[in-house]
C-alpha positions in Angstrom: 159.2 -166.3 -1.6 155.7 -164.9 -2.2 154.2 -165.0 -5.9 154.4 -161.3 -7.5 151.0 -159.9 -8.4 149.8 -161.0 -11.8 150.0 -158.9 -14.9 147.3 -158.6 -17.2 149.1 -161.0 -20.0 149.4 -163.7 -17.4 146.0 -163.5 -16.0 144.6 -164.0 -19.6 146.8 -167.0 -20.0 146.1 -168.4 -16.8 142.3 -168.1 -17.8 142.9 -169.5 -21.2 144.4 -172.7 -19.5 141.4 -172.7 -16.7 138.8 -172.6 -19.7 140.5 -175.1 -22.0 141.7 -178.9 -21.6 145.1 -177.4 -20.7 146.9 -177.6 -23.9 150.6 -176.0 -23.5 151.8 -173.2 -26.0 155.5 -173.5 -24.9 156.0 -169.6 -25.1 157.8 -167.1 -22.9 154.5 -166.3 -20.9 154.1 -169.9 -20.0 157.8 -170.0 -19.0 157.2 -167.6 -16.7 154.2 -168.9 -15.0 155.8 -172.4 -14.7 158.8 -170.7 -12.9 156.3 -168.8 -10.5 154.8 -172.3 -9.7 151.4 -171.1 -11.0 151.0 -173.8 -13.4 152.3 -177.4 -13.5 152.8 -179.9 -16.3 150.8 -183.0 -15.9 150.8 -186.0 -18.4 147.4 -187.3 -19.4 146.6 -190.9 -19.7 147.3 -190.8 -23.5 150.7 -189.5 -23.0 149.9 -185.9 -23.9 151.5 -183.0 -21.7 149.1 -180.6 -20.4 149.1 -177.7 -18.1 147.0 -177.1 -14.8 146.6 -174.4 -12.6 148.1 -174.5 -9.1 146.1 -173.5 -6.2 148.1 -170.2 -5.8 147.1 -169.4 -9.3 143.4 -169.9 -8.5 143.7 -167.6 -5.3 145.3 -165.0 -7.1 142.8 -165.2 -9.8 140.1 -165.1 -7.5 141.4 -162.3 -5.7 141.7 -160.1 -8.9 138.2 -160.9 -9.9 137.1 -159.6 -6.4 138.9 -156.4 -6.7 137.4 -155.9 -10.0 133.8 -156.6 -8.9 134.5 -154.2 -6.1 135.7 -151.4 -8.3 132.8 -151.5 -10.5 129.9 -149.0 -10.4 126.7 -149.7 -8.4 124.9 -150.1 -11.6 127.2 -152.8 -12.9 127.1 -154.6 -9.6 123.5 -154.6 -9.4 123.3 -155.8 -13.0 125.6 -158.5 -12.3 124.1 -159.8 -9.4 120.7 -159.7 -11.0 121.8 -161.8 -13.9 123.7 -164.4 -11.5 120.5 -164.5 -9.3 117.8 -164.4 -11.3 118.3 -164.8 -15.1 121.1 -167.5 -15.2 119.7 -169.9 -12.8 116.3 -169.8 -14.6 118.4 -171.3 -17.5 118.3 -168.1 -19.8 121.1 -167.3 -22.1 122.1 -163.5 -21.0 123.9 -160.8 -22.9 125.1 -157.5 -21.5 124.7 -154.3 -22.9 124.5 -155.2 -26.6 124.1 -153.0 -29.5 120.7 -153.9 -31.4 119.2 -152.2 -34.4 115.6 -151.1 -33.6 113.4 -149.8 -36.1 110.9 -146.6 -35.0 108.6 -145.2 -37.6 109.1 -141.2 -38.2 105.8 -139.2 -38.2 104.6 -138.5 -41.2 103.9 -135.2 -42.6 100.1 -134.4 -42.6 100.4 -132.0 -45.6 101.7 -134.6 -47.7 99.5 -137.5 -46.8 96.3 -137.1 -48.2 94.5 -139.8 -45.9 95.6 -141.6 -42.8 97.4 -144.8 -43.4 95.9 -148.2 -42.1 96.8 -148.5 -38.2 99.6 -151.1 -37.9 100.6 -152.5 -34.7 104.4 -151.5 -33.5 105.2 -155.2 -33.3 104.0 -156.0 -36.7 105.7 -153.0 -38.2 109.2 -154.2 -36.7 109.0 -158.1 -36.8 107.1 -158.1 -40.4 109.3 -159.3 -43.5 110.2 -156.0 -45.0 110.3 -157.4 -48.4 106.8 -158.5 -48.8 104.8 -156.8 -45.9 105.5 -153.2 -46.0 104.8 -150.5 -48.6 107.8 -148.8 -50.1 106.7 -145.3 -48.6 105.9 -146.7 -45.1 109.6 -148.2 -45.1 111.1 -145.1 -46.4 109.8 -143.4 -43.3 111.3 -145.7 -40.9 114.1 -144.5 -38.4 116.7 -146.7 -37.2 118.2 -146.4 -33.6 120.6 -148.6 -31.8 119.4 -149.8 -28.7 121.7 -151.1 -25.6 119.6 -152.8 -23.0 121.5 -153.3 -20.0 120.4 -157.2 -20.1 119.0 -158.9 -22.9 118.1 -162.7 -22.6 116.4 -165.5 -24.1 115.3 -169.1 -23.0 117.8 -171.6 -23.7 115.6 -173.9 -26.3 115.9 -174.6 -30.1 112.4 -173.6 -30.5 112.0 -170.3 -31.7 108.5 -169.7 -30.2 109.4 -170.4 -26.8 112.4 -168.1 -26.8 110.6 -165.3 -24.8 113.1 -162.5 -25.3 113.2 -160.1 -22.5 114.9 -156.6 -21.5 116.0 -155.6 -18.2 117.2 -152.2 -17.5 118.9 -151.4 -14.4 118.7 -148.3 -12.3 121.1 -147.4 -9.6 119.2 -144.1 -8.4 116.1 -142.4 -8.8 117.6 -139.8 -10.9 118.7 -142.2 -13.4 115.2 -143.7 -13.5 113.6 -140.5 -14.0 116.2 -139.5 -16.9 115.5 -143.0 -18.5 112.0 -142.3 -18.5 112.1 -139.1 -20.4 113.4 -141.0 -23.4 110.2 -142.7 -24.9 111.8 -143.7 -28.2 114.4 -145.6 -26.1 111.4 -147.6 -24.4 109.8 -148.3 -27.7 113.0 -149.8 -29.1 113.1 -151.9 -26.1 109.5 -153.3 -26.4 110.0 -154.1 -30.1 113.0 -156.3 -29.3 111.4 -158.2 -26.7 108.3 -159.8 -25.5 108.7 -158.7 -22.0 110.6 -155.5 -20.4 111.7 -154.7 -16.7 113.0 -152.3 -14.6 115.4 -153.2 -12.0 116.6 -151.0 -9.0 117.3 -150.7 -5.5 113.9 -150.8 -3.1 112.7 -147.3 -2.3 113.7 -145.5 -5.3 110.3 -145.6 -7.1 106.9 -147.2 -6.7 105.7 -149.4 -9.5 102.8 -146.9 -10.4 105.2 -144.5 -11.2 106.3 -146.4 -14.3 104.8 -147.3 -17.7 102.3 -150.0 -16.9 103.7 -152.2 -19.6 107.0 -152.5 -18.0 107.6 -155.2 -15.0 109.2 -154.0 -11.9 112.1 -156.0 -9.7 113.4 -154.5 -6.6 116.5 -155.0 -4.6 116.8 -155.4 -1.0 119.7 -155.3 0.8 123.4 -154.6 -0.1 124.5 -155.6 -3.4 127.6 -156.9 -2.3 126.2 -158.8 0.4 123.8 -161.6 -0.9 120.7 -159.0 -1.8 117.3 -160.2 -2.6 115.4 -159.7 -5.7 111.5 -159.1 -5.6 109.3 -159.2 -8.5 106.6 -156.3 -7.6 104.9 -156.5 -11.1 105.0 -158.7 -14.0 105.8 -156.9 -17.4 102.9 -157.0 -20.2 103.4 -160.0 -22.4 103.7 -159.4 -26.4 104.5 -162.2 -28.5 107.3 -161.6 -31.3 110.0 -163.2 -33.1 113.6 -162.1 -33.2 114.4 -160.6 -36.5 117.5 -161.6 -38.4 119.7 -158.5 -37.3 119.2 -159.5 -33.9 120.4 -163.1 -34.5 123.4 -161.9 -36.0 124.2 -159.5 -33.0 123.9 -162.5 -30.7 126.0 -164.7 -32.5 128.7 -162.2 -32.6 128.4 -161.3 -28.8 129.6 -163.5 -25.8 126.9 -164.5 -23.2 127.6 -164.6 -19.5 128.3 -167.2 -17.6 127.6 -168.4 -13.9 130.3 -167.2 -11.5 131.0 -170.6 -10.4 131.2 -172.4 -13.8 134.8 -172.1 -14.2 135.1 -174.0 -10.9 132.9 -176.5 -12.1 134.2 -176.7 -15.7 137.8 -177.4 -14.2 136.5 -180.3 -12.0 135.2 -181.9 -14.7 138.6 -182.7 -16.1 139.0 -185.0 -13.5 142.3 -187.1 -12.5 144.4 -188.3 -15.3 142.4 -190.6 -17.5 139.8 -191.5 -14.4 136.8 -192.5 -16.6 137.9 -191.2 -20.1 135.3 -189.3 -22.3 131.6 -189.6 -22.2 
């Protein structure tokens, strides 16, 4: 008898079992999964009852994921491919569409300012400690906006100066790219949140010379659903910075992306019952 399509609660529970050590919940959802032969009971070397996914359950999860990938927009598929092929293999920690607060300075009213304030680099205005480095009048002129980069990533390191935060903005069409270029404040916010900013789009949409010179350019060759190749046409201009506390808090609350086959690898690490024991 064929297994019926999985409902969302059943898929969610299967993913929870897949990601964990397989501890049972002993509720109605678990009974239904056992009856459908999507999970099976297993006794560990220590005598604890655990749950393991059957081959049928794994096949259904894989099918559901492929349907979800195909139903995603072209923009989302490019974003996903680039993260999987370029950022995660490089050992970076990647987040999608974070909401990060960035500070922009409002243009002062010339009539109310007797003399021009000293020139301060944008990075200094953003990264400096507000309690000690900024005059009260200058802090009052700030405009805060929420920036939502498509991909925000840092190096996997415990040394703050080695983090190298990056922003990658994905554009699926020339119209989308040209529309983004009209929002200068948005681009400033991205530069203040990172050391390097990049545009990522299919080859042929634009030439690097058409984009702001401080932005790097990646292009995608081929079909996004058929092993595309990404090429770096221009490196981004590098500007050192440190992540402010507000950004750290946003990263702590968000869940980073994982490599596509990471779940399969994690499941294989469970091994056979009591094979080698914990390391």
